[in-house]
N, CA, C and O atoms as CSV, one atom per row, in Angstrom:
chain,resi,resn,atom,element,x,y,z
A,1,MET,N,N,-17.916,0.797,-18.546
A,1,MET,CA,C,-17.774,-0.651,-18.714
A,1,MET,C,C,-16.346,-0.956,-19.135
A,1,MET,O,O,-15.788,-0.279,-19.998
A,2,ALA,N,N,-15.770,-1.955,-18.535
A,2,ALA,CA,C,-14.388,-2.316,-18.833
A,2,ALA,C,C,-14.295,-3.010,-20.183
A,2,ALA,O,O,-15.234,-3.675,-20.620
A,3,LYS,N,N,-13.148,-2.848,-20.836
A,3,LYS,CA,C,-12.891,-3.550,-22.084
A,3,LYS,C,C,-12.782,-5.034,-21.799
A,3,LYS,O,O,-12.517,-5.439,-20.667
A,4,ARG,N,N,-12.984,-5.837,-22.817
A,4,ARG,CA,C,-13.009,-7.290,-22.665
A,4,ARG,C,C,-11.758,-7.846,-21.977
A,4,ARG,O,O,-11.890,-8.682,-21.083
A,5,ASN,N,N,-10.568,-7.421,-22.353
A,5,ASN,CA,C,-9.339,-7.963,-21.774
A,5,ASN,C,C,-8.772,-7.110,-20.649
A,5,ASN,O,O,-7.696,-7.402,-20.128
A,6,ALA,N,N,-9.480,-6.076,-20.279
A,6,ALA,CA,C,-8.981,-5.184,-19.235
A,6,ALA,C,C,-9.292,-5.756,-17.852
A,6,ALA,O,O,-10.258,-6.496,-17.664
A,7,MET,N,N,-8.455,-5.396,-16.906
A,7,MET,CA,C,-8.700,-5.756,-15.513
A,7,MET,C,C,-8.551,-4.482,-14.689
A,7,MET,O,O,-7.619,-3.701,-14.883
A,8,ARG,N,N,-9.490,-4.292,-13.764
A,8,ARG,CA,C,-9.422,-3.145,-12.865
A,8,ARG,C,C,-9.417,-3.648,-11.431
A,8,ARG,O,O,-10.034,-4.664,-11.110
A,9,VAL,N,N,-8.716,-2.924,-10.582
A,9,VAL,CA,C,-8.695,-3.201,-9.149
A,9,VAL,C,C,-9.322,-1.989,-8.475
A,9,VAL,O,O,-8.820,-0.872,-8.599
A,10,ILE,N,N,-10.433,-2.217,-7.751
A,10,ILE,CA,C,-11.195,-1.132,-7.139
A,10,ILE,C,C,-11.183,-1.326,-5.624
A,10,ILE,O,O,-11.938,-2.150,-5.108
A,11,PRO,N,N,-10.334,-0.576,-4.895
A,11,PRO,CA,C,-10.323,-0.699,-3.439
A,11,PRO,C,C,-11.563,-0.041,-2.835
A,11,PRO,O,O,-11.890,1.100,-3.161
A,12,LEU,N,N,-12.245,-0.767,-1.958
A,12,LEU,CA,C,-13.395,-0.220,-1.233
A,12,LEU,C,C,-12.998,0.210,0.169
A,12,LEU,O,O,-13.737,0.942,0.827
A,13,GLY,N,N,-11.857,-0.230,0.622
A,13,GLY,CA,C,-11.362,0.123,1.944
A,13,GLY,C,C,-10.035,-0.550,2.184
A,13,GLY,O,O,-9.624,-1.429,1.427
A,14,GLY,N,N,-9.366,-0.133,3.244
A,14,GLY,CA,C,-8.143,-0.788,3.663
A,14,GLY,C,C,-6.867,-0.299,3.013
A,14,GLY,O,O,-5.787,-0.769,3.370
A,15,VAL,N,N,-6.950,0.627,2.071
A,15,VAL,CA,C,-5.749,1.051,1.365
A,15,VAL,C,C,-4.904,2.012,2.202
A,15,VAL,O,O,-3.688,1.846,2.293
A,16,THR,N,N,-5.523,2.990,2.800
A,16,THR,CA,C,-4.776,3.986,3.575
A,16,THR,C,C,-5.034,3.845,5.074
A,16,THR,O,O,-4.812,4.785,5.837
A,17,GLU,N,N,-5.496,2.684,5.487
A,17,GLU,CA,C,-5.866,2.492,6.885
A,17,GLU,C,C,-5.675,1.036,7.274
A,17,GLU,O,O,-5.547,0.169,6.408
A,18,VAL,N,N,-5.656,0.770,8.546
A,18,VAL,CA,C,-5.650,-0.603,9.039
A,18,VAL,C,C,-7.102,-0.957,9.318
A,18,VAL,O,O,-7.726,-0.389,10.214
A,19,GLY,N,N,-7.629,-1.888,8.558
A,19,GLY,CA,C,-9.022,-2.298,8.711
A,19,GLY,C,C,-9.821,-2.009,7.462
A,19,GLY,O,O,-9.344,-1.345,6.541
A,20,LYS,N,N,-11.048,-2.517,7.440
A,20,LYS,CA,C,-11.987,-2.318,6.324
A,20,LYS,C,C,-11.443,-2.855,5.007
A,20,LYS,O,O,-11.745,-2.304,3.948
A,21,ASN,N,N,-10.654,-3.912,5.052
A,21,ASN,CA,C,-10.076,-4.439,3.825
A,21,ASN,C,C,-11.168,-5.007,2.928
A,21,ASN,O,O,-11.914,-5.901,3.329
A,22,ALA,N,N,-11.253,-4.485,1.727
A,22,ALA,CA,C,-12.196,-4.960,0.721
A,22,ALA,C,C,-11.758,-4.382,-0.623
A,22,ALA,O,O,-11.593,-3.171,-0.771
A,23,THR,N,N,-11.574,-5.262,-1.585
A,23,THR,CA,C,-11.128,-4.857,-2.914
A,23,THR,C,C,-11.927,-5.640,-3.945
A,23,THR,O,O,-12.143,-6.843,-3.799
A,24,VAL,N,N,-12.358,-4.948,-4.981
A,24,VAL,CA,C,-13.053,-5.603,-6.083
A,24,VAL,C,C,-12.081,-5.749,-7.242
A,24,VAL,O,O,-11.365,-4.808,-7.584
A,25,ILE,N,N,-12.057,-6.933,-7.846
A,25,ILE,CA,C,-11.302,-7.155,-9.063
A,25,ILE,C,C,-12.328,-7.313,-10.179
A,25,ILE,O,O,-13.199,-8.181,-10.125
A,26,GLU,N,N,-12.208,-6.464,-11.181
A,26,GLU,CA,C,-13.121,-6.493,-12.321
A,26,GLU,C,C,-12.336,-6.978,-13.534
A,26,GLU,O,O,-11.330,-6.379,-13.914
A,27,ALA,N,N,-12.799,-8.059,-14.134
A,27,ALA,CA,C,-12.198,-8.605,-15.351
A,27,ALA,C,C,-13.326,-8.839,-16.337
A,27,ALA,O,O,-14.171,-9.710,-16.131
A,28,GLY,N,N,-13.337,-8.062,-17.406
A,28,GLY,CA,C,-14.457,-8.136,-18.333
A,28,GLY,C,C,-15.732,-7.741,-17.609
A,28,GLY,O,O,-15.813,-6.664,-17.018
A,29,LYS,N,N,-16.721,-8.612,-17.659
A,29,LYS,CA,C,-17.988,-8.338,-16.977
A,29,LYS,C,C,-18.053,-8.965,-15.591
A,29,LYS,O,O,-19.044,-8.798,-14.880
A,30,ASP,N,N,-17.013,-9.678,-15.206
A,30,ASP,CA,C,-17.017,-10.406,-13.938
A,30,ASP,C,C,-16.382,-9.599,-12.823
A,30,ASP,O,O,-15.415,-8.868,-13.036
A,31,LEU,N,N,-16.946,-9.744,-11.619
A,31,LEU,CA,C,-16.415,-9.095,-10.421
A,31,LEU,C,C,-16.101,-10.144,-9.370
A,31,LEU,O,O,-16.846,-11.110,-9.207
A,32,LEU,N,N,-14.994,-9.953,-8.653
A,32,LEU,CA,C,-14.644,-10.734,-7.475
A,32,LEU,C,C,-14.437,-9.750,-6.330
A,32,LEU,O,O,-13.773,-8.726,-6.493
A,33,LEU,N,N,-15.000,-10.063,-5.189
A,33,LEU,CA,C,-14.744,-9.269,-3.997
A,33,LEU,C,C,-13.692,-9.998,-3.179
A,33,LEU,O,O,-13.902,-11.136,-2.758
A,34,VAL,N,N,-12.563,-9.346,-2.954
A,34,VAL,CA,C,-11.490,-9.924,-2.152
A,34,VAL,C,C,-11.555,-9.278,-0.774
A,34,VAL,O,O,-11.259,-8.095,-0.612
A,35,ASP,N,N,-11.940,-10.061,0.197
A,35,ASP,CA,C,-12.065,-9.668,1.595
A,35,ASP,C,C,-13.265,-8.747,1.837
A,35,ASP,O,O,-13.722,-8.040,0.939
A,36,ALA,N,N,-13.744,-8.779,3.044
A,36,ALA,CA,C,-14.855,-7.939,3.506
A,36,ALA,C,C,-14.627,-7.731,4.997
A,36,ALA,O,O,-15.219,-8.410,5.835
A,37,GLY,N,N,-13.765,-6.787,5.303
A,37,GLY,CA,C,-13.327,-6.611,6.681
A,37,GLY,C,C,-13.909,-5.402,7.379
A,37,GLY,O,O,-14.437,-4.489,6.744
A,38,VAL,N,N,-13.806,-5.412,8.684
A,38,VAL,CA,C,-14.264,-4.290,9.505
A,38,VAL,C,C,-13.057,-3.495,9.990
A,38,VAL,O,O,-11.917,-3.957,9.937
A,39,LYS,N,N,-13.339,-2.314,10.453
A,39,LYS,CA,C,-12.366,-1.490,11.159
A,39,LYS,C,C,-12.967,-1.197,12.518
A,39,LYS,O,O,-14.165,-0.941,12.630
A,40,PHE,N,N,-12.152,-1.233,13.534
A,40,PHE,CA,C,-12.634,-0.914,14.867
A,40,PHE,C,C,-12.517,0.589,15.078
A,40,PHE,O,O,-11.550,1.203,14.628
A,41,PRO,N,N,-13.498,1.191,15.762
A,41,PRO,CA,C,-13.511,2.649,15.910
A,41,PRO,C,C,-12.385,3.151,16.806
A,41,PRO,O,O,-11.885,2.440,17.678
A,42,GLU,N,N,-12.010,4.391,16.559
A,42,GLU,CA,C,-11.061,5.071,17.437
A,42,GLU,C,C,-11.781,5.374,18.746
A,42,GLU,O,O,-13.012,5.404,18.771
A,43,GLU,N,N,-11.054,5.597,19.821
A,43,GLU,CA,C,-11.680,5.782,21.134
A,43,GLU,C,C,-12.588,7.005,21.192
A,43,GLU,O,O,-13.494,7.049,22.025
A,44,GLU,N,N,-12.372,7.994,20.334
A,44,GLU,CA,C,-13.241,9.176,20.345
A,44,GLU,C,C,-14.523,8.980,19.532
A,44,GLU,O,O,-15.342,9.897,19.459
A,45,MET,N,N,-14.714,7.827,18.929
A,45,MET,CA,C,-15.907,7.545,18.121
A,45,MET,C,C,-16.976,6.892,19.003
A,45,MET,O,O,-17.290,5.712,18.840
A,46,TYR,N,N,-17.514,7.647,19.910
A,46,TYR,CA,C,-18.492,7.131,20.873
A,46,TYR,C,C,-19.727,6.567,20.162
A,46,TYR,O,O,-20.235,7.157,19.209
A,47,GLY,N,N,-20.196,5.419,20.644
A,47,GLY,CA,C,-21.410,4.812,20.113
A,47,GLY,C,C,-21.228,4.026,18.830
A,47,GLY,O,O,-22.200,3.471,18.317
A,48,ILE,N,N,-20.029,3.959,18.297
A,48,ILE,CA,C,-19.761,3.220,17.062
A,48,ILE,C,C,-19.099,1.902,17.449
A,48,ILE,O,O,-18.074,1.889,18.131
A,49,ASP,N,N,-19.688,0.803,17.010
A,49,ASP,CA,C,-19.127,-0.511,17.321
A,49,ASP,C,C,-18.163,-1.002,16.244
A,49,ASP,O,O,-17.089,-1.516,16.556
A,50,LEU,N,N,-18.544,-0.846,14.988
A,50,LEU,CA,C,-17.741,-1.317,13.864
A,50,LEU,C,C,-17.882,-0.347,12.707
A,50,LEU,O,O,-18.891,0.346,12.579
A,51,ILE,N,N,-16.866,-0.307,11.872
A,51,ILE,CA,C,-16.914,0.473,10.643
A,51,ILE,C,C,-16.743,-0.523,9.502
A,51,ILE,O,O,-15.784,-1.295,9.483
A,52,ILE,N,N,-17.668,-0.502,8.556
A,52,ILE,CA,C,-17.593,-1.427,7.423
A,52,ILE,C,C,-17.368,-0.631,6.138
A,52,ILE,O,O,-17.691,0.555,6.072
A,53,PRO,N,N,-16.814,-1.287,5.122
A,53,PRO,CA,C,-16.617,-0.603,3.846
A,53,PRO,C,C,-17.961,-0.228,3.217
A,53,PRO,O,O,-18.997,-0.810,3.535
A,54,ASP,N,N,-17.918,0.749,2.324
A,54,ASP,CA,C,-19.086,1.102,1.528
A,54,ASP,C,C,-19.128,0.141,0.344
A,54,ASP,O,O,-18.354,0.275,-0.604
A,55,PHE,N,N,-20.031,-0.823,0.407
A,55,PHE,CA,C,-20.153,-1.833,-0.638
A,55,PHE,C,C,-21.052,-1.386,-1.794
A,55,PHE,O,O,-21.352,-2.182,-2.684
A,56,GLY,N,N,-21.483,-0.130,-1.788
A,56,GLY,CA,C,-22.425,0.365,-2.784
A,56,GLY,C,C,-22.009,0.097,-4.216
A,56,GLY,O,O,-22.840,-0.298,-5.033
A,57,TRP,N,N,-20.734,0.304,-4.539
A,57,TRP,CA,C,-20.264,0.131,-5.914
A,57,TRP,C,C,-20.507,-1.295,-6.394
A,57,TRP,O,O,-21.015,-1.506,-7.495
A,58,VAL,N,N,-20.142,-2.275,-5.565
A,58,VAL,CA,C,-20.318,-3.673,-5.990
A,58,VAL,C,C,-21.795,-4.078,-5.932
A,58,VAL,O,O,-22.240,-4.873,-6.761
A,59,LEU,N,N,-22.558,-3.553,-4.978
A,59,LEU,CA,C,-23.979,-3.892,-4.885
A,59,LEU,C,C,-24.750,-3.373,-6.090
A,59,LEU,O,O,-25.721,-3.998,-6.517
A,60,GLU,N,N,-24.332,-2.239,-6.644
A,60,GLU,CA,C,-24.968,-1.715,-7.860
A,60,GLU,C,C,-24.707,-2.615,-9.058
A,60,GLU,O,O,-25.423,-2.540,-10.056
A,61,ARG,N,N,-23.700,-3.458,-8.968
A,61,ARG,CA,C,-23.322,-4.373,-10.046
A,61,ARG,C,C,-23.426,-5.824,-9.576
A,61,ARG,O,O,-22.692,-6.689,-10.055
A,62,ALA,N,N,-24.321,-6.083,-8.657
A,62,ALA,CA,C,-24.418,-7.385,-7.992
A,62,ALA,C,C,-24.605,-8.544,-8.955
A,62,ALA,O,O,-24.152,-9.653,-8.673
A,63,ASP,N,N,-25.254,-8.316,-10.073
A,63,ASP,CA,C,-25.477,-9.389,-11.045
A,63,ASP,C,C,-24.160,-9.858,-11.676
A,63,ASP,O,O,-24.109,-10.937,-12.267
A,64,ARG,N,N,-23.117,-9.071,-11.557
A,64,ARG,CA,C,-21.815,-9.416,-12.136
A,64,ARG,C,C,-20.878,-10.076,-11.123
A,64,ARG,O,O,-19.814,-10.569,-11.496
A,65,LEU,N,N,-21.266,-10.090,-9.841
A,65,LEU,CA,C,-20.419,-10.655,-8.791
A,65,LEU,C,C,-20.390,-12.173,-8.904
A,65,LEU,O,O,-21.432,-12.827,-8.847
A,66,ARG,N,N,-19.195,-12.730,-9.065
A,66,ARG,CA,C,-19.047,-14.182,-9.226
A,66,ARG,C,C,-18.692,-14.877,-7.924
A,66,ARG,O,O,-19.069,-16.031,-7.721
A,67,ALA,N,N,-17.962,-14.186,-7.024
A,67,ALA,CA,C,-17.531,-14.848,-5.786
A,67,ALA,C,C,-16.911,-13.823,-4.846
A,67,ALA,O,O,-16.577,-12.701,-5.228
A,68,VAL,N,N,-16.774,-14.261,-3.605
A,68,VAL,CA,C,-16.002,-13.540,-2.593
A,68,VAL,C,C,-14.812,-14.426,-2.260
A,68,VAL,O,O,-14.958,-15.639,-2.103
A,69,ILE,N,N,-13.637,-13.819,-2.154
A,69,ILE,CA,C,-12.431,-14.551,-1.791
A,69,ILE,C,C,-11.922,-13.961,-0.483
A,69,ILE,O,O,-11.700,-12.754,-0.384
A,70,LEU,N,N,-11.741,-14.805,0.510
A,70,LEU,CA,C,-11.230,-14.356,1.807
A,70,LEU,C,C,-9.764,-14.768,1.915
A,70,LEU,O,O,-9.433,-15.948,1.804
A,71,THR,N,N,-8.891,-13.788,2.131
A,71,THR,CA,C,-7.461,-14.088,2.160
A,71,THR,C,C,-7.018,-14.735,3.469
A,71,THR,O,O,-6.130,-15.587,3.474
A,72,HIS,N,N,-7.636,-14.331,4.576
A,72,HIS,CA,C,-7.342,-14.949,5.873
A,72,HIS,C,C,-8.410,-14.514,6.874
A,72,HIS,O,O,-9.252,-13.670,6.567
A,73,GLY,N,N,-8.369,-15.096,8.074
A,73,GLY,CA,C,-9.476,-14.980,9.004
A,73,GLY,C,C,-9.452,-13.843,10.002
A,73,GLY,O,O,-10.218,-13.876,10.965
A,74,HIS,N,N,-8.614,-12.842,9.821
A,74,HIS,CA,C,-8.638,-11.702,10.748
A,74,HIS,C,C,-9.883,-10.860,10.523
A,74,HIS,O,O,-10.408,-10.783,9.412
A,75,GLU,N,N,-10.345,-10.232,11.595
A,75,GLU,CA,C,-11.567,-9.410,11.536
A,75,GLU,C,C,-11.507,-8.331,10.466
A,75,GLU,O,O,-12.518,-8.018,9.839
A,76,ASP,N,N,-10.329,-7.763,10.256
A,76,ASP,CA,C,-10.221,-6.706,9.256
A,76,ASP,C,C,-10.283,-7.242,7.826
A,76,ASP,O,O,-10.146,-6.485,6.865
A,77,HIS,N,N,-10.492,-8.572,7.692
A,77,HIS,CA,C,-10.643,-9.194,6.380
A,77,HIS,C,C,-11.948,-9.983,6.239
A,77,HIS,O,O,-12.404,-10.209,5.119
A,78,ILE,N,N,-12.557,-10.405,7.350
A,78,ILE,CA,C,-13.809,-11.181,7.256
A,78,ILE,C,C,-14.965,-10.569,8.045
A,78,ILE,O,O,-16.109,-10.987,7.872
A,79,GLY,N,N,-14.695,-9.602,8.896
A,79,GLY,CA,C,-15.704,-9.099,9.834
A,79,GLY,C,C,-16.930,-8.472,9.206
A,79,GLY,O,O,-17.996,-8.475,9.820
A,80,ALA,N,N,-16.814,-7.929,7.989
A,80,ALA,CA,C,-17.966,-7.293,7.340
A,80,ALA,C,C,-18.710,-8.244,6.410
A,80,ALA,O,O,-19.703,-7.853,5.798
A,81,LEU,N,N,-18.245,-9.487,6.294
A,81,LEU,CA,C,-18.897,-10.439,5.384
A,81,LEU,C,C,-20.390,-10.609,5.667
A,81,LEU,O,O,-21.178,-10.583,4.721
A,82,PRO,N,N,-20.819,-10.782,6.927
A,82,PRO,CA,C,-22.263,-10.917,7.167
A,82,PRO,C,C,-23.063,-9.687,6.720
A,82,PRO,O,O,-24.174,-9.819,6.207
A,83,TYR,N,N,-22.503,-8.509,6.912
A,83,TYR,CA,C,-23.198,-7.279,6.521
A,83,TYR,C,C,-23.287,-7.175,5.005
A,83,TYR,O,O,-24.314,-6.769,4.460
A,84,PHE,N,N,-22.200,-7.548,4.325
A,84,PHE,CA,C,-22.215,-7.527,2.860
A,84,PHE,C,C,-23.239,-8.506,2.314
A,84,PHE,O,O,-24.035,-8.155,1.444
A,85,LEU,N,N,-23.222,-9.744,2.822
A,85,LEU,CA,C,-24.136,-10.765,2.300
A,85,LEU,C,C,-25.595,-10.395,2.569
A,85,LEU,O,O,-26.469,-10.663,1.744
A,86,LYS,N,N,-25.854,-9.786,3.712
A,86,LYS,CA,C,-27.218,-9.350,4.006
A,86,LYS,C,C,-27.663,-8.298,2.997
A,86,LYS,O,O,-28.795,-8.339,2.514
A,87,GLN,N,N,-26.779,-7.355,2.676
A,87,GLN,CA,C,-27.102,-6.332,1.684
A,87,GLN,C,C,-27.256,-6.940,0.291
A,87,GLN,O,O,-28.129,-6.530,-0.473
A,88,LEU,N,N,-26.413,-7.914,-0.038
A,88,LEU,CA,C,-26.466,-8.570,-1.340
A,88,LEU,C,C,-27.779,-9.329,-1.509
A,88,LEU,O,O,-28.409,-9.261,-2.564
A,89,GLY,N,N,-28.191,-10.055,-0.462
A,89,GLY,CA,C,-29.477,-10.729,-0.455
A,89,GLY,C,C,-29.590,-11.958,-1.339
A,89,GLY,O,O,-30.699,-12.393,-1.651
A,90,ARG,N,N,-28.480,-12.516,-1.740
A,90,ARG,CA,C,-28.502,-13.755,-2.535
A,90,ARG,C,C,-27.257,-14.579,-2.217
A,90,ARG,O,O,-26.292,-14.069,-1.648
A,91,THR,N,N,-27.289,-15.837,-2.583
A,91,THR,CA,C,-26.169,-16.730,-2.316
A,91,THR,C,C,-25.040,-16.468,-3.304
A,91,THR,O,O,-25.269,-16.256,-4.495
A,92,VAL,N,N,-23.833,-16.488,-2.790
A,92,VAL,CA,C,-22.636,-16.290,-3.608
A,92,VAL,C,C,-21.561,-17.248,-3.100
A,92,VAL,O,O,-21.483,-17.492,-1.896
A,93,PRO,N,N,-20.724,-17.800,-3.998
A,93,PRO,CA,C,-19.604,-18.620,-3.536
A,93,PRO,C,C,-18.627,-17.778,-2.730
A,93,PRO,O,O,-18.315,-16.645,-3.095
A,94,VAL,N,N,-18.146,-18.353,-1.618
A,94,VAL,CA,C,-17.141,-17.699,-0.784
A,94,VAL,C,C,-15.975,-18.670,-0.661
A,94,VAL,O,O,-16.112,-19.747,-0.081
A,95,TYR,N,N,-14.823,-18.280,-1.213
A,95,TYR,CA,C,-13.634,-19.114,-1.222
A,95,TYR,C,C,-12.659,-18.665,-0.147
A,95,TYR,O,O,-12.576,-17.483,0.186
A,96,GLY,N,N,-11.925,-19.630,0.388
A,96,GLY,CA,C,-10.891,-19.325,1.364
A,96,GLY,C,C,-10.300,-20.608,1.903
A,96,GLY,O,O,-10.775,-21.703,1.602
A,97,ALA,N,N,-9.259,-20.463,2.704
A,97,ALA,CA,C,-8.660,-21.618,3.367
A,97,ALA,C,C,-9.673,-22.209,4.347
A,97,ALA,O,O,-10.541,-21.483,4.833
A,98,PRO,N,N,-9.588,-23.487,4.647
A,98,PRO,CA,C,-10.557,-24.105,5.550
A,98,PRO,C,C,-10.699,-23.382,6.895
A,98,PRO,O,O,-11.819,-23.187,7.366
A,99,LEU,N,N,-9.595,-22.984,7.514
A,99,LEU,CA,C,-9.685,-22.287,8.800
A,99,LEU,C,C,-10.392,-20.938,8.630
A,99,LEU,O,O,-11.236,-20.576,9.450
A,100,THR,N,N,-10.064,-20.215,7.602
A,100,THR,CA,C,-10.694,-18.921,7.341
A,100,THR,C,C,-12.197,-19.083,7.166
A,100,THR,O,O,-12.976,-18.307,7.720
A,101,LEU,N,N,-12.605,-20.083,6.401
A,101,LEU,CA,C,-14.034,-20.309,6.190
A,101,LEU,C,C,-14.719,-20.772,7.469
A,101,LEU,O,O,-15.890,-20.464,7.691
A,102,GLY,N,N,-13.997,-21.512,8.314
A,102,GLY,CA,C,-14.562,-21.914,9.602
A,102,GLY,C,C,-14.854,-20.707,10.479
A,102,GLY,O,O,-15.903,-20.639,11.119
A,103,LEU,N,N,-13.930,-19.758,10.509
A,103,LEU,CA,C,-14.148,-18.530,11.277
A,103,LEU,C,C,-15.293,-17.704,10.681
A,103,LEU,O,O,-16.110,-17.138,11.408
A,104,ALA,N,N,-15.337,-17.647,9.361
A,104,ALA,CA,C,-16.418,-16.905,8.694
A,104,ALA,C,C,-17.768,-17.567,8.950
A,104,ALA,O,O,-18.764,-16.871,9.145
A,105,ALA,N,N,-17.818,-18.885,8.954
A,105,ALA,CA,C,-19.076,-19.605,9.163
A,105,ALA,C,C,-19.692,-19.271,10.519
A,105,ALA,O,O,-20.910,-19.138,10.635
A,106,VAL,N,N,-18.847,-19.137,11.545
A,106,VAL,CA,C,-19.341,-18.771,12.871
A,106,VAL,C,C,-19.999,-17.386,12.819
A,106,VAL,O,O,-21.082,-17.190,13.371
A,107,LYS,N,N,-19.349,-16.441,12.163
A,107,LYS,CA,C,-19.907,-15.078,12.039
A,107,LYS,C,C,-21.225,-15.096,11.278
A,107,LYS,O,O,-22.180,-14.419,11.660
A,108,LEU,N,N,-21.274,-15.868,10.207
A,108,LEU,CA,C,-22.491,-15.920,9.387
A,108,LEU,C,C,-23.657,-16.504,10.176
A,108,LEU,O,O,-24.785,-16.022,10.071
A,109,ARG,N,N,-23.384,-17.548,10.972
A,109,ARG,CA,C,-24.441,-18.122,11.823
A,109,ARG,C,C,-24.910,-17.111,12.857
A,109,ARG,O,O,-26.111,-16.956,13.076
A,110,GLU,N,N,-23.968,-16.424,13.492
A,110,GLU,CA,C,-24.322,-15.419,14.506
A,110,GLU,C,C,-25.242,-14.336,13.935
A,110,GLU,O,O,-26.116,-13.824,14.634
A,111,HIS,N,N,-25.040,-13.996,12.677
A,111,HIS,CA,C,-25.825,-12.936,12.037
A,111,HIS,C,C,-27.038,-13.469,11.263
A,111,HIS,O,O,-27.800,-12.695,10.684
A,112,GLY,N,N,-27.208,-14.787,11.259
A,112,GLY,CA,C,-28.360,-15.383,10.580
A,112,GLY,C,C,-28.331,-15.255,9.071
A,112,GLY,O,O,-29.382,-15.137,8.440
A,113,VAL,N,N,-27.140,-15.275,8.478
A,113,VAL,CA,C,-27.035,-15.135,7.021
A,113,VAL,C,C,-26.261,-16.286,6.376
A,113,VAL,O,O,-25.745,-16.137,5.268
A,114,SER,N,N,-26.176,-17.411,7.044
A,114,SER,CA,C,-25.448,-18.559,6.492
A,114,SER,C,C,-25.971,-18.977,5.131
A,114,SER,O,O,-25.211,-19.459,4.290
A,115,GLN,N,N,-27.265,-18.795,4.909
A,115,GLN,CA,C,-27.871,-19.225,3.643
A,115,GLN,C,C,-27.344,-18.439,2.448
A,115,GLN,O,O,-27.519,-18.881,1.313
A,116,PHE,N,N,-26.709,-17.300,2.660
A,116,PHE,CA,C,-26.224,-16.474,1.561
A,116,PHE,C,C,-24.785,-16.795,1.154
A,116,PHE,O,O,-24.263,-16.185,0.220
A,117,ALA,N,N,-24.136,-17.739,1.837
A,117,ALA,CA,C,-22.740,-18.068,1.541
A,117,ALA,C,C,-22.611,-19.532,1.170
A,117,ALA,O,O,-22.967,-20.413,1.952
A,118,ASP,N,N,-22.105,-19.788,-0.015
A,118,ASP,CA,C,-21.752,-21.133,-0.457
A,118,ASP,C,C,-20.252,-21.280,-0.196
A,118,ASP,O,O,-19.428,-20.974,-1.058
A,119,LEU,N,N,-19.911,-21.754,1.005
A,119,LEU,CA,C,-18.513,-21.816,1.432
A,119,LEU,C,C,-17.773,-22.908,0.669
A,119,LEU,O,O,-18.183,-24.069,0.663
A,120,ARG,N,N,-16.664,-22.510,0.021
A,120,ARG,CA,C,-15.891,-23.427,-0.815
A,120,ARG,C,C,-14.416,-23.371,-0.404
A,120,ARG,O,O,-13.697,-22.452,-0.796
A,121,PRO,N,N,-13.969,-24.350,0.381
A,121,PRO,CA,C,-12.580,-24.321,0.851
A,121,PRO,C,C,-11.571,-24.552,-0.274
A,121,PRO,O,O,-11.795,-25.339,-1.194
A,122,ILE,N,N,-10.473,-23.845,-0.165
A,122,ILE,CA,C,-9.320,-24.051,-1.056
A,122,ILE,C,C,-8.190,-24.528,-0.160
A,122,ILE,O,O,-7.774,-23.806,0.746
A,123,PRO,N,N,-7.682,-25.742,-0.399
A,123,PRO,CA,C,-6.598,-26.232,0.444
A,123,PRO,C,C,-5.336,-25.413,0.233
A,123,PRO,O,O,-5.160,-24.814,-0.828
A,124,PRO,N,N,-4.455,-25.376,1.226
A,124,PRO,CA,C,-3.188,-24.643,1.051
A,124,PRO,C,C,-2.481,-25.079,-0.232
A,124,PRO,O,O,-2.309,-26.270,-0.489
A,125,GLY,N,N,-2.083,-24.112,-1.011
A,125,GLY,CA,C,-1.425,-24.394,-2.290
A,125,GLY,C,C,-2.385,-24.729,-3.408
A,125,GLY,O,O,-1.965,-24.953,-4.543
A,126,GLY,N,N,-3.682,-24.764,-3.098
A,126,GLY,CA,C,-4.682,-25.112,-4.096
A,126,GLY,C,C,-5.063,-23.930,-4.954
A,126,GLY,O,O,-4.580,-22.817,-4.745
A,127,SER,N,N,-5.926,-24.169,-5.917
A,127,SER,CA,C,-6.408,-23.098,-6.793
A,127,SER,C,C,-7.864,-23.382,-7.162
A,127,SER,O,O,-8.406,-24.439,-6.837
A,128,PHE,N,N,-8.480,-22.431,-7.838
A,128,PHE,CA,C,-9.841,-22.618,-8.298
A,128,PHE,C,C,-10.046,-21.809,-9.567
A,128,PHE,O,O,-9.273,-20.896,-9.858
A,129,ARG,N,N,-11.089,-22.144,-10.327
A,129,ARG,CA,C,-11.437,-21.407,-11.551
A,129,ARG,C,C,-12.785,-20.791,-11.360
A,129,ARG,O,O,-13.289,-20.119,-12.260
């Protein structure tokens, strides 16, 4: 358990690769998931359509998750959001720029998980608490 004033950054993917961007920020008892992206398979990975981060660490602490923040609308940053929300199984605020959330909303509808995302746009230059 983190100390009250401590902050930890826990990469779930995307650090040593292009794709699968997902990072957890832990501050006290609160968790934020920054991005939930996919990675596209290499050509020798027959039968694999997408590679998603292992969300197990954050799912084990799901009661502490306060929100998902999407930095931008590329697949390697939003593509795994429907899979994460399905695994989470509850509604969570999802913050991002209006265009990013518009792209995410299409994916969520396609996967039938729109009910798990409370989309909250942040205007350019805006902030949230």
